[in-house]
N, C-alpha and C positions, 0 to 999 in steps of 0.2 A: 504494500500500500504506500502511495506517495505521501510524503510529508506536506503540510500546507505550503512551506517555502518552495519545495520542488514543484508543486502544482502551479504556484504563482509564476515560477520561473518559466515553465513550459508555456503557460497561458500568455505571458507577456511576449515571449518570442513568437509564438504562433500568431497572435493577433497583430503583432508588428509586421510580420511577413504579409498577412492578408491585407493589412492597411496599405502597404506599399503597392500591392497589385491593384487594389481598388483605386488608389490615388492615381496610379498610372492610367487606368481606364478612364477616370474622370478627366484627366488632362488631355488624353488622346481624343476623347469625345468632344471636349471643349474646343479643341483645334479644328476638328472636322466639321462639327455643327456650326461653329462660328463662320467658317468659310463657305460651306455649302448651304447653310440655312436649314439643312435637314440631312438625315442619313440616307444613303442610296436605297431606294425601294421602300422607304418609310415616310409617312407624312411628318411635317415639321414638329407637331406636338409630341410625336412618339420619340423623336430624337432628344428633344428638350426634357421630356418626362424621364427618359432613361438616364440622362445626365444628372438630373436632380435626384433621382432615386439612388444612383451609385454614390453621389456626393454625400447624401445622408448616411448611407451604409458605411462609407469610409470614415465619416466622423464618429460613428458608433464604435467601430473597431479601434480607432485612435484613442477614444475615451477608455475603452476596456484595456488597451495596451498600457496606457499611462497608469491607471488605477492598479493593475496587477503588478506593474513595475514598482510602484510605491509600496504595495503590500508585501512584496518579496523581501524577506528579512536577511537574505544572503548579502545584499548590499544596501547601503542606506541612501535612499533617494526620497527627498521630502517633496511635499506638494508644491512648495515654493520653487524648488528646482525644476519642476515640470513646466512652469510657466514663466519663470524669470531666467533668462539665458545666462549661462556660464557661472552659476553660483553653487553648483553641485560639488560636493566633496569627492564624488566618484566620477571619474572621466569627465571633468568639467567642460572640456571643449566639445566632445561628441554629444553629451547630453544637452549642452547648451544649444547645439544645432537643432536637436529635437524640440527644445522649448521655443526656438525661433519659428520653426515650422508650425507648431501648435498655435503660437500667437498670430501668425499670418492666416491660418485657417479660421481662428476665432474672429479676426477682423472681417473676413469674408462673410461669415455667418451673421455677425451683428449688422453689417451694412446691407446684407440681403433682407434682413427683417425690417430694416428702416429704409428700404429702397424708395418707397413713395415719398418719404420726407426729405431725403438728402438729394434726390434727383438722379436721373439716369447717368449723367456724365460722371458724377462723383462715385456712384456705385460701380460703374464700369472701370474707373481708374483703380479702385481698390480690388476689384475682381481679378485684375491682371496679376495680383499677388498669388493667385492660385498656381500660376506657372512657376513662380519663384519658390513656393512652398514645396513643390515636388522634388527638385534636386537637393534642397536642404534636407528634406526627410530621408532621401536616399543616402546622402552622405552620412547622416546620423545613424542609419541602420548598418551601414558598412563599417563605420568607425566604432560604434558602441558595442558591437557584437561580432564574433567570428563566424556566425551562422551564414552570413551572406558572402563570405570570402572564399568558399570552397564547396565542392560537391554539387548536388542538384540545385541548391539555392543560389550558387554563383551563376549557374545558367539562367535561373529565373531573373536574377538581378540584371544580367546582360540583356535578356529579352525585354525587360521593362524599359531599359535605357534605349534600346534600338527602336522600340515601338514609339516612344516619344520623339526621338530624333527623326524617325521616318515620317511621322505625322507633321512635324515642324518643317522638314524638307519638302514634303508634298505641298504644304500650304505656301511656302516661299516660292516654289516653282510655279504654282497656280497664279500667285500674285504677279510674278514676272511675266508670265504668258499673257495676263490680262492687261498689263501696263500699256503696250502699244495700242490696243483697242481703245483704252481710255483716252489716249492722246489724240486719237482720230475723231473723237466725238465733237470737239469744238469746230474742227474743219468741216465735218459733215453737216453740222447745224448751220454753219455760215454759207454753205454751198447754195441753198435756195435763194438767199438774199443776193448773192452774186449773180445768179441767173436772172433775177428780177431786175437788177440794175442794168444788166446787159440788154434786156428786152426793152427798156425804156430809152436806150441810146439810139 
């Protein structure tokens, strides 16, 4: 039978891994849905709904990850260290990155709840922090534990990184391809006026 400390240790690491996978899916979906407006083959509300559901699920796993890490008596991690960066006595830098990621996620949640009061522009500016919270959380996972540095979990970590880089590369390529067409719009709109002027001469 597992001791409470061992159970919390396993729970903390398991929920941390699941949280990284879910955060990766949220970031990838955010990149794709933001560019396309919807997922291929699905209506817009389905893509946005899936993004929102996975975001809430990721937050839930992050919360359990933090609480089980605090409850684990093998190392001393206080609640303050979970939200205040770089004050932990245990691995202060790597746990500090985890606190930074949690604070960024909390800022996104709070501004989403207050979206109608703060305005879309302010909400969107803070929402971009979601993209920053992902690499910070990944760095935290790699540095704070050896689990993600070898074996199958190393492959999972690399897959998550490649998924986000692939989505970001696809979006950048799409933006570059769309750029020439955007530059043609003013010229195309001016063409009828030029034809009218020529007809009056």
